[in-house]
One Martini backbone bead per residue (centre of mass of N, CA, C, O) as a GRO file, in nm:
protein
  234
    1MET     BB    1  -2.327   0.509   1.517
    2THR     BB    2  -2.024   0.486   1.626
    3ARG     BB    3  -1.698   0.469   1.555
    4LYS     BB    4  -1.642   0.229   1.742
    5GLN     BB    5  -1.872   0.048   1.637
    6ARG     BB    6  -1.776   0.037   1.347
    7SER     BB    7  -1.496  -0.087   1.400
    8GLU     BB    8  -1.603  -0.354   1.522
    9ARG     BB    9  -1.765  -0.446   1.275
   10ILE     BB   10  -1.532  -0.437   1.075
   11MET     BB   11  -1.356  -0.650   1.214
   12GLN     BB   12  -1.554  -0.886   1.183
   13ILE     BB   13  -1.560  -0.889   0.874
   14LEU     BB   14  -1.254  -0.914   0.821
   15ASP     BB   15  -1.216  -1.180   0.978
   16GLN     BB   16  -1.400  -1.347   0.791
   17LEU     BB   17  -1.250  -1.283   0.515
   18TYR     BB   18  -0.941  -1.237   0.675
   19PRO     BB   19  -0.783  -1.439   0.891
   20ASP     BB   20  -0.497  -1.475   0.689
   21PRO     BB   21  -0.329  -1.245   0.551
   22PRO     BB   22  -0.110  -1.200   0.314
   23ILE     BB   23   0.175  -1.092   0.189
   24PRO     BB   24   0.185  -0.950  -0.132
   25LEU     BB   25   0.496  -0.952  -0.113
   26ALA     BB   26   0.759  -1.109  -0.222
   27HIS     BB   27   0.959  -1.290   0.026
   28SER     BB   28   1.232  -1.401   0.279
   29ASP     BB   29   1.313  -1.122   0.420
   30PRO     BB   30   1.378  -0.811   0.528
   31PHE     BB   31   1.532  -0.720   0.274
   32THR     BB   32   1.332  -0.813   0.050
   33LEU     BB   33   1.100  -0.648   0.165
   34LEU     BB   34   1.224  -0.370   0.146
   35ILE     BB   35   1.262  -0.373  -0.161
   36ALA     BB   36   0.968  -0.431  -0.243
   37VAL     BB   37   0.843  -0.179  -0.114
   38LEU     BB   38   1.009   0.030  -0.263
   39LEU     BB   39   0.905  -0.070  -0.552
   40SER     BB   40   0.583  -0.008  -0.502
   41ALA     BB   41   0.612   0.265  -0.587
   42GLN     BB   42   0.416   0.336  -0.851
   43SER     BB   43   0.322   0.026  -0.812
   44THR     BB   44   0.237  -0.291  -0.835
   45ASP     BB   45   0.255  -0.589  -0.684
   46LYS     BB   46   0.252  -0.758  -0.939
   47LYS     BB   47   0.495  -0.624  -1.074
   48VAL     BB   48   0.699  -0.672  -0.851
   49ASN     BB   49   0.668  -0.992  -0.856
   50GLN     BB   50   0.795  -1.002  -1.153
   51VAL     BB   51   1.086  -0.873  -1.075
   52THR     BB   52   1.224  -0.994  -0.809
   53PRO     BB   53   1.332  -1.273  -0.896
   54THR     BB   54   1.563  -1.156  -1.069
   55LEU     BB   55   1.695  -0.976  -0.858
   56PHE     BB   56   1.733  -1.204  -0.630
   57ALA     BB   57   1.911  -1.388  -0.808
   58ARG     BB   58   2.145  -1.175  -0.803
   59ALA     BB   59   2.033  -1.026  -0.517
   60ARG     BB   60   1.961  -1.102  -0.149
   61THR     BB   61   2.178  -0.902  -0.035
   62PRO     BB   62   2.348  -0.629   0.050
   63ALA     BB   63   2.619  -0.717  -0.066
   64ALA     BB   64   2.522  -0.806  -0.348
   65MET     BB   65   2.372  -0.540  -0.424
   66SER     BB   66   2.629  -0.350  -0.401
   67GLU     BB   67   2.766  -0.492  -0.664
   68LEU     BB   68   2.569  -0.358  -0.825
   69SER     BB   69   2.472  -0.159  -1.056
   70VAL     BB   70   2.252   0.076  -1.141
   71ASP     BB   71   2.206  -0.031  -1.430
   72GLU     BB   72   2.135  -0.320  -1.352
   73ILE     BB   73   1.894  -0.259  -1.175
   74ARG     BB   74   1.734  -0.092  -1.381
   75GLY     BB   75   1.705  -0.320  -1.594
   76ILE     BB   76   1.526  -0.505  -1.410
   77ILE     BB   77   1.312  -0.250  -1.314
   78ARG     BB   78   1.207  -0.079  -1.571
   79GLN     BB   79   0.880  -0.139  -1.551
   80LEU     BB   80   0.890   0.053  -1.322
   81GLY     BB   81   0.832   0.307  -1.144
   82LEU     BB   82   1.104   0.501  -1.084
   83ALA     BB   83   1.364   0.330  -1.157
   84PRO     BB   84   1.617   0.514  -1.132
   85GLN     BB   85   1.572   0.595  -0.834
   86LYS     BB   86   1.551   0.310  -0.715
   87ALA     BB   87   1.830   0.210  -0.797
   88ARG     BB   88   1.991   0.412  -0.632
   89ASN     BB   89   1.867   0.343  -0.355
   90ILE     BB   90   1.936   0.044  -0.339
   91ARG     BB   91   2.242   0.076  -0.351
   92ALA     BB   92   2.278   0.278  -0.116
   93LEU     BB   93   2.142   0.109   0.112
   94SER     BB   94   2.326  -0.136   0.085
   95HIS     BB   95   2.585   0.006   0.167
   96LEU     BB   96   2.486   0.093   0.448
   97LEU     BB   97   2.429  -0.187   0.561
   98VAL     BB   98   2.715  -0.297   0.534
   99ALA     BB   99   2.847  -0.069   0.716
  100HIS     BB  100   2.620  -0.183   0.957
  101GLY     BB  101   2.635  -0.528   0.928
  102GLY     BB  102   2.386  -0.619   0.711
  103ALA     BB  103   2.126  -0.523   0.863
  104VAL     BB  104   1.809  -0.462   0.923
  105PRO     BB  105   1.663  -0.232   1.089
  106GLN     BB  106   1.455  -0.203   1.414
  107SER     BB  107   1.371   0.106   1.325
  108PHE     BB  108   1.228   0.387   1.219
  109GLU     BB  109   1.468   0.581   1.214
  110ALA     BB  110   1.668   0.400   1.055
  111LEU     BB  111   1.493   0.343   0.808
  112GLU     BB  112   1.429   0.653   0.732
  113ALA     BB  113   1.747   0.702   0.668
  114LEU     BB  114   1.712   0.559   0.415
  115PRO     BB  115   1.714   0.543   0.092
  116GLY     BB  116   1.371   0.560  -0.006
  117VAL     BB  117   1.263   0.563   0.302
  118GLY     BB  118   0.965   0.582   0.440
  119HIS     BB  119   0.712   0.547   0.659
  120LYS     BB  120   0.561   0.323   0.515
  121THR     BB  121   0.794   0.129   0.464
  122ALA     BB  122   0.881   0.107   0.759
  123SER     BB  123   0.608  -0.005   0.862
  124VAL     BB  124   0.604  -0.267   0.703
  125VAL     BB  125   0.868  -0.384   0.814
  126MET     BB  126   0.799  -0.371   1.114
  127ALA     BB  127   0.541  -0.547   1.092
  128GLN     BB  128   0.624  -0.798   0.883
  129ALA     BB  129   0.927  -0.862   0.987
  130PHE     BB  130   0.904  -0.780   1.327
  131GLY     BB  131   0.607  -0.732   1.471
  132HIS     BB  132   0.551  -0.436   1.484
  133PRO     BB  133   0.332  -0.210   1.559
  134ALA     BB  134   0.146  -0.104   1.267
  135PHE     BB  135  -0.009   0.149   1.014
  136PRO     BB  136  -0.001   0.132   0.707
  137VAL     BB  137  -0.077   0.378   0.447
  138ASP     BB  138  -0.257   0.344   0.170
  139THR     BB  139  -0.483   0.402  -0.070
  140HIS     BB  140  -0.692   0.205   0.036
  141ILE     BB  141  -0.699   0.290   0.335
  142HIS     BB  142  -0.759   0.589   0.291
  143ARG     BB  143  -1.027   0.550   0.141
  144LEU     BB  144  -1.180   0.366   0.352
  145ALA     BB  145  -1.165   0.550   0.599
  146GLY     BB  146  -1.349   0.761   0.469
  147ARG     BB  147  -1.597   0.587   0.397
  148TRP     BB  148  -1.617   0.476   0.715
  149ARG     BB  149  -1.567   0.714   0.920
  150LEU     BB  150  -1.257   0.705   1.059
  151SER     BB  151  -1.184   0.949   0.866
  152ASP     BB  152  -1.148   1.258   0.681
  153GLY     BB  153  -0.907   1.248   0.454
  154SER     BB  154  -0.688   1.489   0.471
  155SER     BB  155  -0.461   1.267   0.551
  156VAL     BB  156  -0.238   1.017   0.602
  157VAL     BB  157  -0.152   1.093   0.886
  158LYS     BB  158  -0.442   1.106   1.006
  159THR     BB  159  -0.533   0.826   0.934
  160GLU     BB  160  -0.329   0.676   1.105
  161ARG     BB  161  -0.407   0.803   1.376
  162ASP     BB  162  -0.708   0.718   1.375
  163LEU     BB  163  -0.668   0.408   1.351
  164LYS     BB  164  -0.501   0.379   1.613
  165GLN     BB  165  -0.737   0.476   1.798
  166VAL     BB  166  -0.977   0.263   1.705
  167PHE     BB  167  -0.768   0.034   1.710
  168PRO     BB  168  -0.610  -0.217   1.831
  169ARG     BB  169  -0.278  -0.266   1.854
  170GLU     BB  170  -0.287  -0.591   1.811
  171ARG     BB  171  -0.443  -0.536   1.508
  172TRP     BB  172  -0.285  -0.371   1.296
  173ASN     BB  173  -0.133  -0.578   1.112
  174HIS     BB  174  -0.386  -0.725   1.013
  175LEU     BB  175  -0.566  -0.485   0.914
  176HIS     BB  176  -0.385  -0.372   0.700
  177LEU     BB  177  -0.420  -0.621   0.510
  178ALA     BB  178  -0.729  -0.654   0.503
  179ILE     BB  179  -0.794  -0.375   0.378
  180ILE     BB  180  -0.644  -0.411   0.118
  181TYR     BB  181  -0.808  -0.654   0.014
  182PHE     BB  182  -1.082  -0.520   0.027
  183GLY     BB  183  -1.022  -0.291  -0.172
  184ARG     BB  184  -0.962  -0.480  -0.417
  185GLU     BB  185  -1.237  -0.674  -0.396
  186HIS     BB  186  -1.482  -0.444  -0.287
  187CYS     BB  187  -1.335  -0.123  -0.305
  188PRO     BB  188  -1.325   0.074  -0.540
  189ALA     BB  189  -1.254   0.390  -0.652
  190ARG     BB  190  -1.445   0.327  -0.899
  191PHE     BB  191  -1.763   0.245  -0.940
  192HIS     BB  192  -1.903   0.198  -0.667
  193ASP     BB  193  -2.113  -0.036  -0.491
  194PHE     BB  194  -2.236   0.043  -0.198
  195ASP     BB  195  -2.487  -0.155  -0.157
  196ALA     BB  196  -2.289  -0.423  -0.207
  197CYS     BB  197  -2.118  -0.359   0.027
  198PRO     BB  198  -2.027  -0.499   0.333
  199ILE     BB  199  -1.963  -0.191   0.446
  200CYS     BB  200  -2.060   0.068   0.289
  201SER     BB  201  -2.372   0.017   0.312
  202TRP     BB  202  -2.343   0.123   0.640
  203ALA     BB  203  -2.079   0.324   0.680
  204ALA     BB  204  -2.157   0.518   0.478
  205SER     BB  205  -2.250   0.811   0.377
  206LYS     BB  206  -2.474   0.979   0.190
  207ARG     BB  207  -2.280   1.195   0.094
  208ARG     BB  208  -2.059   1.008  -0.015
  209LYS     BB  209  -2.231   0.857  -0.217
  210GLN     BB  210  -2.316   1.108  -0.381
  211GLU     BB  211  -2.038   1.219  -0.458
  212GLU     BB  212  -1.940   0.961  -0.610
  213ALA     BB  213  -2.174   0.944  -0.810
  214GLU     BB  214  -2.123   1.219  -0.945
  215ARG     BB  215  -1.833   1.161  -1.034
  216ASP     BB  216  -1.897   0.906  -1.206
  217ASN     BB  217  -2.102   1.040  -1.396
  218ALA     BB  218  -1.903   1.247  -1.512
  219ALA     BB  219  -1.711   1.037  -1.630
  220ARG     BB  220  -1.913   0.907  -1.821
  221ARG     BB  221  -1.975   1.163  -1.985
  222ARG     BB  222  -1.689   1.212  -2.088
  223LYS     BB  223  -1.657   0.942  -2.232
  224SER     BB  224  -1.903   0.971  -2.419
  225SER     BB  225  -1.804   1.233  -2.556
  226ARG     BB  226  -1.549   1.116  -2.684
  227PHE     BB  227  -1.690   0.907  -2.863
  228ARG     BB  228  -1.857   1.112  -3.024
  229ASP     BB  229  -1.616   1.264  -3.142
  230ILE     BB  230  -1.496   1.024  -3.295
  231ASP     BB  231  -1.744   0.962  -3.470
  232ALA     BB  232  -1.753   1.242  -3.610
  233VAL     BB  233  -1.475   1.219  -3.751
  234GLN     BB  234  -1.544   0.939  -3.901
   0.00000   0.00000   0.00000
């Protein structure tokens, strides 16, 4: 089976499982989506969705957010990873947006010029807020693209480029979300049952299955050894 044939079969399965995947981060407009995606770095979407209602109740526009102090923002988002840095970036980008009319820009270049906004964050906003074709690559997508032999997994940049080449442009925004959900629900990073997976069972190479099985077995042995050491001490 060629890479193109695999991608077509993968699309069919994802369409069956996730015909209309929702955006996992709660938001109401481009600005709140931008803030939620920025907060999601080094944090789970679940954690972000627990924090943003309080933050957006205080400030849901660039003007209102720019009026909050860094300490106020940090206090609200303190349970998230990198909270101090994120708080500074949120206030700084809000000031910049206010200075340029108060609207979230609709270009990759302008978005990536904002404090704390990298290519992935800009891609999510462009795709999900403005409907511009993009293929943001998170850890789930990067892992699954390697397992499915759609990319060699050498870098996130290459994974994005490879996925854009193999999937139709008009499908990027949908597939980005569908693959994320598939990774969470069917394709975990550790102790994955390849044979039971709706896609990995036929798309992953024997070498990939063997390498991950050996890694997981080594992890189990280390865990078992730690428990034996604890029992010996007790």
